[in-house]
C-alpha positions in Angstrom: 75.9 117.4 92.1 78.0 120.6 91.9 81.6 120.2 90.9 84.3 120.8 93.6 85.7 124.3 93.6 89.4 124.9 92.7 91.3 127.7 94.6 94.2 129.6 93.4 97.6 128.6 95.0 99.4 131.4 96.7 102.8 129.7 96.6 104.6 126.9 95.0 106.3 124.5 97.5 109.1 122.2 96.5 106.4 119.4 96.2 104.2 121.6 94.0 107.2 122.5 91.9 108.0 119.1 91.1 104.4 118.4 90.2 104.6 121.4 87.9 107.6 119.9 86.1 105.5 116.5 85.8 102.7 118.6 84.4 105.0 120.2 81.8 106.4 116.6 80.9 102.7 115.3 80.4 101.8 118.2 78.3 104.9 118.0 76.1 104.4 114.3 75.7 100.8 114.9 74.5 101.7 117.5 72.0 105.0 116.1 70.8 103.7 115.0 67.4 102.2 118.5 66.6 105.5 120.2 67.7 107.6 117.9 65.6 105.2 118.5 62.7 105.7 122.3 63.0 109.4 121.6 63.1 109.1 119.5 60.0 108.0 122.6 58.1 111.0 124.7 58.8 113.5 122.5 60.7 114.5 119.0 61.4 111.2 117.6 62.3 112.3 116.6 65.8 111.5 119.3 68.2 108.7 117.5 69.9 110.7 114.3 70.3 113.6 116.0 71.8 111.6 118.3 74.2 109.7 115.1 75.3 113.0 113.3 75.9 114.2 116.3 78.0 111.3 116.6 80.2 111.0 112.9 80.6 114.6 113.0 81.9 113.7 115.9 84.2 110.8 114.0 85.8 113.0 110.9 86.4 115.6 112.9 88.1 113.2 115.0 90.3 111.7 111.7 91.4 114.8 111.1 93.3 114.4 114.3 95.5 113.0 114.4 98.8 110.3 117.4 98.7 110.6 117.7 102.3 114.4 118.5 102.5 114.9 120.0 99.0 114.7 123.7 98.3 113.3 124.9 95.0 116.6 126.0 93.7 117.7 122.4 93.7 114.7 121.6 91.9 115.5 123.9 89.1 119.3 123.0 89.2 118.3 119.2 88.9 116.1 120.0 85.9 118.8 122.0 84.3 121.3 119.2 84.4 119.0 116.4 83.4 117.5 118.2 80.4 120.9 119.1 79.2 122.3 115.6 79.6 119.1 114.2 77.6 119.0 116.8 74.9 121.9 117.5 72.7 119.9 119.8 70.2 119.8 123.6 70.7 116.9 123.4 73.1 119.2 121.6 75.7 121.5 124.5 76.4 118.7 126.9 76.2 116.4 125.3 78.7 119.3 124.3 80.9 120.4 128.0 81.2 116.7 128.9 81.8 116.3 126.5 84.7 119.7 127.5 86.2 118.7 131.2 86.0 115.4 130.4 87.7 117.2 128.5 90.5 119.6 131.4 91.0 116.5 133.9 91.2 115.1 132.0 94.0 118.1 130.9 95.9 117.4 130.5 99.7 113.8 130.4 99.4 112.0 127.4 101.0 108.8 128.0 98.9 107.8 130.3 96.0 105.2 133.0 96.5 103.8 135.1 93.6 106.8 137.4 93.4 109.4 134.6 93.7 107.7 132.7 90.9 107.5 135.8 88.8 111.3 136.3 89.3 111.9 132.7 88.5 109.9 132.7 85.3 111.4 136.0 84.1 114.8 134.7 84.7 113.9 131.6 82.6 112.9 134.0 79.7 116.0 136.1 80.1 118.3 133.0 80.2 116.9 131.7 77.0 117.4 135.0 75.3 121.0 135.4 76.7 122.0 131.8 75.8 120.5 131.9 72.3 121.5 135.5 71.6 118.1 136.1 69.9 116.1 139.2 69.6 112.4 139.6 69.3 111.2 139.3 65.6 113.6 136.6 64.7 111.2 133.7 64.7 112.5 131.9 67.8 111.1 130.7 71.1 112.1 134.2 72.3 109.2 135.5 70.5 106.9 133.7 73.0 109.1 133.8 76.1 109.8 137.5 76.3 106.2 138.7 75.8 105.3 136.1 78.5 107.8 137.6 80.9 106.6 141.1 80.3 102.9 140.2 80.8 103.9 138.2 84.0 105.7 141.1 85.4 102.9 143.7 84.4 100.3 141.5 86.2 102.2 141.3 89.3 102.7 145.1 89.3 99.0 145.3 89.1 98.7 143.2 92.1 97.1 140.1 90.4 97.3 136.5 91.9 100.0 134.1 91.2 97.6 132.0 89.0 96.5 135.3 87.1 100.1 136.3 86.6 100.9 132.8 85.0 97.8 132.9 82.9 98.8 136.4 81.6 102.2 135.0 80.6 100.6 131.9 78.8 98.3 134.2 76.9 101.1 136.5 75.8 103.2 133.5 74.8 100.4 132.2 72.7 100.0 135.6 71.0 103.8 135.8 70.5 103.9 132.2 69.0 101.1 133.1 66.6 103.0 136.2 65.6 106.0 134.1 64.4 104.0 132.9 61.4 104.6 136.3 59.8 108.4 136.4 60.5 111.5 135.5 58.6 113.9 133.4 60.4 117.5 134.4 61.1 118.5 131.6 63.3 119.2 127.9 62.7 118.1 125.9 59.7 115.1 127.9 59.2 117.1 131.0 58.3 118.2 129.3 55.1 114.7 128.8 53.7 113.9 132.6 53.2 110.3 133.4 52.6 109.3 129.7 52.7 109.1 130.0 56.4 106.1 132.5 56.2 103.0 131.2 57.4 104.7 128.6 59.7 104.8 129.0 63.6 108.2 128.6 65.1 108.2 125.2 67.0 110.2 126.5 69.8 107.6 129.3 70.4 104.9 126.7 70.1 106.5 124.5 72.9 107.1 127.4 75.1 103.2 128.0 75.0 102.8 124.4 76.0 105.2 124.9 79.0 103.7 128.1 80.3 100.0 126.6 79.9 101.1 123.8 82.2 102.8 126.2 84.7 99.6 128.1 84.9 97.4 125.1 85.3 99.8 124.0 88.1 98.9 127.0 90.0 95.4 125.8 90.7 95.1 123.8 93.8 
């Protein structure tokens, strides 16, 4: 018996956006031990745990929203506030800023088509860079998020589908995260380890890949 076909989505409704955040939370939870292990090599060994706490809080907060009467902007804003309240580590303000920027980018939209989702995701990447004041090559999550945003926007310019755009972003993030292994760190605790960080992937870049993979997977109906 043939498997049922899956079709690419053309837009994210509020309900689908909430489902996307739920998918991210599940993916982070499943990968939290690996993320913390990566962090243990060059940081405090808690990145997976803190990201899991953050997205668990997001899903709990979003469960209280009515998808029929709630616009996507409110979903992003709710995610921002709940993540920040749950996570005191550096990733808290970074992702809170990312989600707030995404919400601002799609303000007034009842649903998010390809271009709106591209704008929201690019705004997340820019928000993370602005809040963290990091540049590419400094071994941070920016090394995954900025290539992802660039690939996402390039795919949109080429006229690719929403799913293809998000897949391109996830692939670029994966390549960017892999590249952090060869970088020295200039931010956070890792910056004090010098060449000992070489060969280790930045945990923030690794979790960015998990997030973007889940976003891309959510674009399949």
